[in-house]
C-alpha positions in Angstrom: -16.8 -21.2 -3.0 -14.9 -23.8 -0.9 -14.3 -23.6 2.8 -10.7 -22.3 2.3 -11.9 -19.6 -0.2 -14.6 -18.4 2.3 -12.0 -18.3 5.1 -9.6 -16.3 2.9 -12.4 -13.9 2.0 -13.3 -13.4 5.7 -9.6 -12.8 6.4 -9.5 -10.0 3.8 -12.7 -8.4 5.1 -11.4 -8.5 8.7 -8.2 -6.9 7.6 -10.1 -4.1 5.9 -11.9 -3.5 9.2 -8.6 -3.5 11.1 -7.0 -0.9 8.7 -9.5 1.7 9.9 -8.2 1.2 13.4 -4.7 1.8 12.1 -5.4 5.4 11.3 -7.0 6.1 14.7 -4.0 4.9 16.8 -1.4 7.3 18.1 0.9 4.6 19.5 3.4 3.3 16.9 3.7 -0.1 18.5 -0.1 -0.6 18.2 -0.1 0.6 14.6 2.8 -1.8 13.8 1.0 -4.7 15.4 -2.1 -4.0 13.3 0.0 -3.7 10.2 1.8 -7.0 10.9 -1.5 -8.8 11.6 -2.9 -7.5 8.3 0.3 -8.5 6.5 0.0 -12.1 7.9 -3.6 -12.3 6.8 -2.7 -11.1 3.3 0.3 -13.5 3.1 -2.0 -16.4 4.0 -4.3 -15.8 1.0 -3.4 -18.2 -1.8 -6.1 -17.1 -4.2 -4.7 -14.7 -6.7 -8.1 -13.8 -8.0 -9.3 -12.8 -4.5 -6.3 -10.6 -4.0 -6.6 -9.1 -7.5 -10.3 -8.3 -6.9 -9.5 -6.8 -3.5 -6.8 -4.7 -5.0 -9.0 -3.4 -7.8 -11.9 -2.7 -5.4 -9.7 -0.7 -3.1 -8.1 1.6 -5.6 -10.3 4.6 -4.7 -9.8 8.0 -3.1 -10.1 6.6 0.5 -7.0 6.4 2.6 -7.9 3.1 4.2 -8.6 1.5 0.9 -5.4 2.8 -0.7 -3.3 1.7 2.3 -5.0 -1.8 2.1 -4.2 -2.1 -1.6 -0.6 -1.1 -0.9 -0.4 -3.7 1.8 -1.7 -6.3 -0.7 1.3 -5.5 -2.9 3.7 -5.5 0.0 2.6 -8.7 1.8 1.0 -11.0 -0.7 3.1 -13.8 -2.3 2.7 -12.1 -5.7 4.8 -9.5 -7.4 3.3 -6.2 -8.5 4.0 -7.3 -12.1 1.5 -10.1 -11.6 -1.3 -7.6 -11.2 -2.7 -5.4 -14.1 -0.2 -2.6 -14.8 -3.0 -0.1 -15.2 -4.3 -0.8 -11.7 -0.8 -0.6 -10.2 -0.2 2.8 -11.9 -3.5 4.2 -10.8 -2.9 2.9 -7.2 0.5 4.6 -7.0 -0.7 7.8 -8.6 -3.6 8.1 -6.2 -1.4 7.0 -3.2 1.3 9.6 -3.8 -1.4 12.3 -4.0 -3.1 11.1 -0.8 -3.6 13.5 2.1 -2.4 10.7 4.4 1.2 10.5 5.3 0.8 6.8 6.0 -0.5 6.1 2.5 2.2 8.2 0.8 5.0 6.6 3.0 3.8 3.1 2.2 3.6 3.9 -1.5 7.2 5.3 -1.4 8.4 2.2 0.5 6.8 -0.1 -2.0 8.1 1.8 -5.0 11.6 1.9 -3.5 11.6 -1.9 -3.2 9.7 -2.7 -6.4 11.1 -5.3 -8.7 10.0 -3.3 -11.8 12.4 -0.4 -12.2 10.6 0.9 -15.2 7.4 1.3 -13.1 9.2 3.1 -10.4 10.8 5.5 -12.9 7.3 6.5 -14.1 6.8 8.1 -10.8 10.0 10.1 -10.6 8.3 13.4 -11.4 5.7 12.9 -8.7 8.3 11.9 -6.2 10.5 14.8 -7.1 7.5 17.2 -6.6 6.8 15.7 -3.2 10.4 16.0 -2.2 10.7 19.7 -3.3 7.4 20.6 -1.8 6.4 18.1 1.0 2.9 18.2 2.3 2.5 19.9 5.7 1.6 16.6 7.4 4.6 14.7 6.0 6.3 12.6 8.6 10.0 12.6 9.2 10.2 9.1 7.7 8.4 10.2 4.6 10.8 13.1 4.1 13.8 10.8 4.7 12.6 8.2 2.1 11.9 11.0 -0.4 15.4 12.2 0.0 16.8 8.7 -0.5 14.8 8.1 -3.6 15.9 11.4 -5.2 19.5 10.5 -4.7 19.2 7.4 -6.7 
């Protein structure tokens, strides 16, 4: 692996460590600063295979992993359609079922802005169920975006 590849891999690993801090912070400004730093690190990665492998590796039932995978889709210079459709479907299915409001909210934001309308439509039932019966820990922002997405 070349020097650039190793640097990009370290950047991904450091971002994964930072994401754990994200969940522990109460202060919105601090959480946004971490999110933005992670986003910059992801955007700087030019290796699609590194991002694809990181995405695959982080599709599991762990809120930090799921949020990181969602951030890869949000901040990388690649479209969700560039990644394997099966991985993307599994990621969104797990994220919308997550116990974390942060994970669900990011999944909803990503889906709202996704370029692949057919993919978004596949999650209409899950979104509708979340809207009609929001989790107890749902944030105001999560409830607002659910309402917006139901209106469409």
